[in-house]
N, C-alpha and C positions, 0 to 999 in steps of 0.2 A: 579434450575431455567432453564426452557426451553426457547429457543429463535429461531427466524428465521429472516433473513434479505432480503430486497428487493432493487434492483437497479431500480429506477424509472425515467421516463422522462416526463416532462411537455409538453403536446401536444396542448393545447390552452392557451391563455393568462390567467395568474393566478393573480387575484387582491386580494392580501392578505397582510395586513400591520402589522407592529410591534407596539411597544409601542407608537411611535409618531403618529400613525394613518395614516401614509403616505408612509414611506419607506417599500418596499416589504420585508417580513420576513415570513418564514415558520417555525412554532413552533409545538411541539408535541401536545399541547392541541387542535389545529385545527384538527389534524389527529384523535385524540381520539374522538372528537365531531362527526366527520363524521362516524367513526366506530360505535359509540353508536346509531346514527340515523338509520343506515342501519340494525344494529342488531334488533332494535325495529321494523323496517319496515318488517322484515322477520318473525315476531312472532305475526301476527294478530290473530292466533288461541288461544292465551293466554288471559285469563281475566286480566283486569288491576290489580286487587288485588287478594290475595290468596283466594282460596275456599277450600271446603272439599276434592276436588279431586287432586289439583295440586297447586304449587306455581305460583303466578301471575306474570305479566310482570314486575311490579315494583321491586318485591323481587329478581327475577332472574337477572334483569338488574343491581341492586345494588350489588349483589354478584360478578359480573364480573367487572363492571366499577366504583364501589364505589358510595357512597351517604351520604348525611347528615341526619338531622332529629334527633329524640330522640336516635337512635342507629346508630351513624355514622359508616360507613363501608369503610375500605380502599380498593382501587381498586386492583384487582388481576392482572392487566396488567400494564406494563411499556412500553413507546414508546420513542425511541430515533431517532432523524433525523439529518442528515447533512443539510447544508444550501445551496440552489441554489444561484448562483450569479446574482445580478441585474447589468445590464451594465451601469446604471446611466443615460440613456437617453430614454429608451423604455417607452412610454406613449400612449398606444392604447385607443380607445374609449370604454367605458362601453356599450354605445348604438350605435354600428357602423352603423345601418340603419338610424340614425339621425345625425351622426357625433357629438354626445354629450357625455359629461362625460369623458374627457380625464384624465386618472389616471396612476400612476406608477404601473407597473406589471412585473412579471417574463416573459421573452421573450421565447416563444417556438421555435424560429428560431435558437437559439444558437448551439445545443439544450441544454436544462438545465437538467442535471442528478443529482439525489440526492439519498441518501441511507436512508431507514427507517428500523429500527430494532424493532421487537416486542418481549416482554418478558412476560412469564406467571409465576408469582411469587409463586402461590400456586394452589393446586388442587381445581377445581370448578366442581361440578357435572353437567354433560351435556355440558361442555365446555372444549375442549382440544386444543392442538396446531394445529391439523388438521382443526378444526373449526375456530381457530384464523386465519390461513392462508386463508381459504375459505372466511371468512368475509372480510379480507383485499382485496382480489381479487375482490369480489363483490362490495366493496366500491369504488375501482378505476374504475371498469367497469360501474357501474350504476350512479355514482355521480361525483362530483368534489369538489374542495376546494376553499373557498373565495367567493367574490361577484359574482353575476350572475352565480353561479354554476348550477342553475336549467335551465339555458339557454345556456349551452354548454361551459362556461368558467371554467378554473381551472381543466380541464380534465387531467388525469394521465394515463400513460401506463407503466406497469411493463415489464422490459426488461430482468431481470435476478433475480434468487433466490438463496440464500445460506441457505440450510436447517441446522437445529440443529448443528451437529458436523462436518459438511463439512468445508473445508478451502477455497474452491474456489466457485465462482458464476457459476451457470448453466443457460444457456439461457432459458427464459420463453416466451411462446406464449400466449398472451391474448386470452381467449375464444372468438370465433367469430360466433358460432352457438348456437341457442336456445337449441338444444339437449344437448350440453356440459354444458351450463350454468345451465340447470335444473338438469341433472343427476349427475354432478360432484360437484356442488356447492350449489344450492338452496335446493336440497333434503337432505342435511346435517342438515338443520334447520327445514324444514317443509315438510310434505307429502301432503299438501293441494293444490299443484299446478300441472298443467298438460299442455301438448302441445295442442293447439287448434286442430291441425291435425297432428297426429304422422308421417304420410307419407310425408307431405310437410308442416312443421310448419311455421306459420307466426307470432305466438305469444305464450308466456307463460301466462296462465290465471289461475285465482283462481277457484278451484272447488266450486260449490255452497255448502255452509255449514252454518248451524245455529250458528257455533262457532264464526264466524266473525261478531261481533256486535259492538265492541268498537269504539268510535269516536277518533281514532288516525290514523296517516298516514301509514297504512300497505300497502304492495304491492298488487295491484289488477291485474296488467298485465305488461308484458315486450315485446317490439317489437324491431327488428333490421331492419334498413332501407336498401333499395337496391340502393337508389340514392347516387352516388359518387360525392364528392366535392374535387376538386384538390388542394384546400388550405383551411386553417381554417378561413380565412377572409370571403370567400363566405359562408361557413358553418354558421358562427356566424351572418352574415348579414341576411341570410334567416330566421334564428330562430327569430331574433329581428323583422324583417319585418312582419313575420307571427303573432307574438305576437301583434304587432300594428294593423294589419289588423283585427285580432279577436276582439280587443277592439272597433274598428270602426264599425264592422259588428254587434256586440252584446254589445252595450254600457253599459247596466245595468246588464249584466250577469257576475258572479264571478267564473265561472267554471275553469278558469285558474289563480285563486288567485285574491287578491285585495291589490294592493300596495298603493292605494290612499285614501281609505275610513278610517273611524274612527276606525274600527276594522280590521286592516290589517292582512292578513294571506298569507302564501306562496302558490305558485301554486302547485296543486297536480299532475301536469304533469312535470316530471323531464327529461330534455334532456341532454345527455352526448355524448362524441365523441369517436368513435372507429377509430384508425389510423392503416392502413395496407399499408406498404411501404409509398408512398407519398399521398395516398388518405384518405379521411375522410368519415365516415358514421355515421348516428345518431343511438343511442340506447335510446329508450324512455321508461321510467318506469311510469306507471300510479298508483298513490297512492289513498287511500281512502280520500275523502274530510273530513277534520278535523277542520272546522271552528267552532267558539264558538256557533253561531246560526245555526240551521238546514237550509242549503242552498241547493236547488235542483241542481243536476248536469245536465248540458246541454251536453249530449253525442254527439250531432250533432256538437256543437262548438269544443269540445275536439277532436273529430275525424277529423274534417276539419283541425285543427291546426296540428295534428300529421301527417296526410296524406300529407300535403304540405311540410313537412320536410323529411319524410321517403321515 
């Protein structure tokens, strides 16, 4: 069994409850769910089901993460995590721009460090420990854990890594450039992405390809902001406020998701935090719109929202 361990730091409030639905608790299934989501988002070039050329998304995903159905498959991965401490009093707002939704959360001011260990229990074609490591880095980089993770909450920074047979942790620097994110991480999973401008990149974007047809939330583009926020409160306030402003400006448009309608669906624009020393920047991943019904994407609305944060 191969393994790798990460020492991680919570950098924005993490709203993640345990069995009682209230007390903050970080559990392995939450990490596994995030890994599964981003693995799927990196594989938009796959058909949903098997075809005569290759195994589809469902089959490959089940081999790695497990699945039920007629032929239940056990997951090839095991995740173990230590538990961050909740100080018993930290209750920030879920919606800081409105001072609404005060909830218990893990406090990033402490700071809160925890350890996550990943184990690969058997050989899976096309998935090894190097890919496992890359997937975890991308999951921490592009997303978060818990409520409001698409709006900057629950962001995590990896501070050290202990590889396979090593006894001590080594300092790890989170990737901060699009070049590194593409060449060292995304290219391990897909060759269908490129820098929009190799000499001065402002985004990682999807190469036009007829392969990308399926209606699930695969990655269409990634951007890193230049705007610096000197604390996470300002960062989260701006994200929440821009979300609100977008709803007011485009009241019937659902290009940033729909949390209020009968057919609710999550936003295809995913905002996470990059922390360097004491400053925060936004990293925004735009996903394919995957609503049940075909909903046109208002790129003007999406871009206005992203540019106000970046």
